[in-house]
C-alpha positions as CSV (number, residue, x, y, z in Angstrom):
1,X,70.9,112.0,85.0
2,X,69.1,115.4,85.0
3,X,70.1,118.3,82.8
4,X,70.9,120.3,86.0
5,X,73.3,117.6,87.2
6,X,74.9,117.3,83.8
7,X,75.5,121.0,83.6
8,X,77.1,121.0,87.1
9,X,79.2,118.1,86.2
10,X,80.4,119.8,83.0
11,X,81.4,122.9,85.1
12,X,83.5,120.7,87.4
13,X,85.0,118.6,84.6
14,X,86.1,121.7,82.7
15,X,87.7,123.2,85.9
16,X,89.8,120.1,86.4
17,X,91.5,120.7,83.0
18,X,94.4,123.1,82.8
19,X,94.7,123.7,79.1
20,X,98.4,123.2,78.9
21,X,100.1,122.8,75.5
22,X,102.3,119.6,75.8
23,X,105.9,120.7,75.5
24,X,108.8,118.5,74.3
25,X,110.3,116.9,77.4
26,X,113.0,114.5,78.6
27,X,110.5,112.0,80.0
28,X,106.8,111.3,80.1
29,X,105.1,110.2,83.3
30,X,102.0,108.0,82.4
31,X,99.8,107.9,85.4
32,X,98.0,104.6,85.8
33,X,94.2,104.6,86.3
34,X,91.1,102.6,85.3
35,X,90.9,104.5,82.0
36,X,93.2,102.9,79.4
37,X,92.7,105.8,77.0
38,X,95.5,107.5,79.1
39,X,98.0,104.9,77.7
40,X,96.7,105.2,74.2
41,X,97.2,109.0,74.3
42,X,100.7,108.6,75.8
43,X,101.5,106.4,72.8
44,X,100.2,109.1,70.5
45,X,102.4,111.7,72.2
46,X,105.4,109.5,72.0
47,X,105.0,109.1,68.3
48,X,104.7,112.9,68.0
49,X,108.2,113.0,69.5
50,X,107.3,114.7,72.7
51,X,109.4,112.5,75.0
52,X,111.9,109.7,74.3
53,X,111.3,107.9,77.6
54,X,108.0,106.9,79.4
55,X,107.7,106.0,83.0
56,X,104.5,104.0,83.4
57,X,103.4,104.3,87.0
58,X,100.7,102.5,89.0
59,X,100.3,99.5,91.2
60,X,97.2,97.6,92.3
61,X,95.7,100.7,93.7
62,X,91.9,100.5,93.9
63,X,89.8,97.7,95.3
64,X,86.0,97.9,95.6
65,X,85.6,101.6,94.8
66,X,84.6,103.6,91.8
67,X,88.1,103.4,90.3
68,X,88.5,99.6,90.7
69,X,89.1,97.4,87.7
70,X,89.0,93.6,87.1
71,X,92.8,93.6,86.6
72,X,94.8,91.4,89.0
73,X,98.1,93.0,88.3
74,X,99.6,96.5,88.5
75,X,98.2,99.3,86.3
76,X,101.7,99.9,85.1
77,X,101.8,96.4,83.5
78,X,98.4,96.8,81.8
79,X,99.4,100.2,80.5
80,X,102.8,99.0,79.2
81,X,101.1,96.3,77.2
82,X,98.9,98.9,75.6
83,X,101.8,101.2,74.8
84,X,103.7,98.2,73.2
85,X,100.7,97.4,71.1
86,X,100.6,101.0,69.9
87,X,104.2,100.8,68.7
88,X,106.1,102.2,71.6
89,X,109.4,100.2,71.9
90,X,110.1,98.4,75.1
91,X,113.4,100.2,75.3
92,X,111.5,103.5,75.8
93,X,109.6,102.2,78.9
94,X,110.3,102.2,82.6
95,X,107.8,100.5,84.8
96,X,106.9,101.7,88.3
97,X,104.4,99.1,89.6
98,X,104.1,100.1,93.3
99,X,102.3,103.4,93.5
100,X,98.9,103.4,95.0
101,X,98.0,107.1,94.8
102,X,98.9,110.2,92.9
103,X,101.6,111.4,95.3
104,X,103.3,108.0,95.0
105,X,103.0,108.1,91.3
106,X,105.1,111.3,91.3
107,X,107.4,110.4,94.2
108,X,108.3,106.9,92.9
109,X,108.7,108.1,89.3
110,X,111.0,110.8,90.6
111,X,113.1,108.2,92.4
112,X,113.3,106.1,89.3
113,X,114.4,109.0,87.2
114,X,116.9,110.4,89.7
115,X,120.0,109.1,87.9
116,X,119.0,111.0,84.8
117,X,119.7,114.7,84.1
118,X,116.2,115.9,83.3
119,X,115.1,119.4,82.6
120,X,111.4,118.9,81.9
121,X,108.7,116.2,82.2
122,X,105.3,115.7,80.7
123,X,102.6,114.1,82.9
124,X,99.9,112.2,81.0
125,X,96.6,111.5,82.8
126,X,92.8,111.7,82.5
127,X,91.4,115.1,81.5
128,X,89.8,115.6,84.9
129,X,92.9,114.5,86.8
130,X,95.1,117.3,85.4
131,X,94.6,119.9,88.1
132,X,95.0,117.5,91.1
133,X,98.1,115.7,89.5
134,X,99.7,119.1,88.8
135,X,99.0,120.3,92.4
136,X,100.5,117.1,93.7
137,X,103.5,117.5,91.5
138,X,104.1,120.9,93.0
139,X,104.6,119.3,96.4
140,X,106.4,116.1,95.4
141,X,108.7,117.4,92.7
142,X,108.5,121.2,92.8
143,X,111.9,121.9,91.2
144,X,111.0,119.9,88.0
145,X,109.2,121.9,85.3
146,X,106.2,119.9,84.1
147,X,103.2,120.3,81.7
148,X,100.0,118.2,81.8
149,X,98.6,116.3,78.9
150,X,95.3,114.6,78.2
151,X,93.2,114.1,75.1
152,X,90.7,117.0,74.4
153,X,87.4,116.2,75.9
154,X,84.1,117.6,77.2
155,X,82.2,115.8,80.0
156,X,79.8,114.3,77.5
157,X,82.6,113.1,75.2
158,X,84.5,111.6,78.1
159,X,81.5,109.6,79.2
160,X,81.2,107.7,75.9
161,X,83.5,105.0,77.4
162,X,81.4,101.9,78.0
163,X,82.6,101.6,81.6
164,X,82.4,105.3,82.5
165,X,78.8,106.4,82.4
166,X,77.9,110.0,83.4
167,X,76.7,109.1,86.9
168,X,79.9,107.2,87.8
169,X,82.1,109.9,86.3
170,X,80.2,112.7,88.1
171,X,80.8,110.9,91.4
172,X,84.5,110.5,90.6
173,X,85.1,114.1,89.6
174,X,83.3,115.3,92.8
175,X,85.8,113.3,94.8
176,X,88.7,114.7,92.9
177,X,87.4,118.3,93.5
178,X,87.0,117.8,97.2
179,X,90.5,116.3,97.5
180,X,91.9,119.5,96.1
181,X,91.1,121.5,99.2
182,X,91.4,118.6,101.7
183,X,94.8,117.4,100.4
184,X,96.1,121.0,100.3
185,X,95.2,121.5,104.0
186,X,97.1,118.3,104.8
187,X,100.1,119.4,102.8
188,X,99.8,116.7,100.1
189,X,99.2,119.1,97.3
190,X,99.5,122.8,96.4
191,X,96.4,125.0,97.2
192,X,94.1,125.7,94.3
193,X,91.6,128.6,94.0
194,X,88.1,127.1,93.5
195,X,85.8,129.5,91.6
196,X,82.4,130.3,93.1
197,X,80.7,128.7,90.1
198,X,82.6,125.4,90.7
199,X,81.8,125.4,94.4
200,X,78.1,126.1,93.6
201,X,78.1,123.1,91.2
202,X,79.7,120.9,93.8
203,X,77.2,121.8,96.5
204,X,74.3,121.3,94.1
205,X,75.6,117.8,93.2
206,X,76.1,116.9,96.8
207,X,72.4,117.8,97.4
208,X,71.5,115.6,94.5
209,X,73.3,112.7,96.0
210,X,76.6,112.6,94.1
211,X,78.7,111.8,97.1
212,X,80.0,108.2,96.5
213,X,83.6,109.3,96.0
214,X,83.8,111.9,98.8
215,X,86.0,111.4,101.8
216,X,85.6,112.6,105.4
217,X,86.9,116.0,106.0
218,X,89.8,116.1,108.5
């Protein structure tokens, strides 16, 4: 991966993060994904006392794409095992094993939590999923105050995971960036202002061939 590509990827990676300070909340939504560090970080936040209840959400969502795993069961079940192994009691967990995308993560979790009188939630996800998850939440559950939480990370730090090399991660974050404007046009998420420097980085990476996670524009 060239230095030019790495610099562009870092620009996009940083843009995806919102810099929220996690606030004490009534419940934590742990969004399933191929990166199990999300579950580990959620356990850390639980032990800090940031939320007494965790909704672990995610089904068998990705097959034969960049986010696929070798798991043959829902992401929620895999993440729940990690949370239990990190000392989160089973009594603090609610599993939502059917969601196949971010909108369903929020929507199905909202339905599961409907009987409770919540005043704030904390959404835990990958660093570069913060902005898109937050924009989706603004459509799916707009009346519920929420903050985003991930472990602090730069692009290079994130790519130290053995299954998430810089080329793969760059393709993924390109797709997440493109989905911000496509999904907002479709009404799936709230509009986001994309800075010129971020769009320039996106266009440069497209020209360099980082387009494996892009989707056709409507």
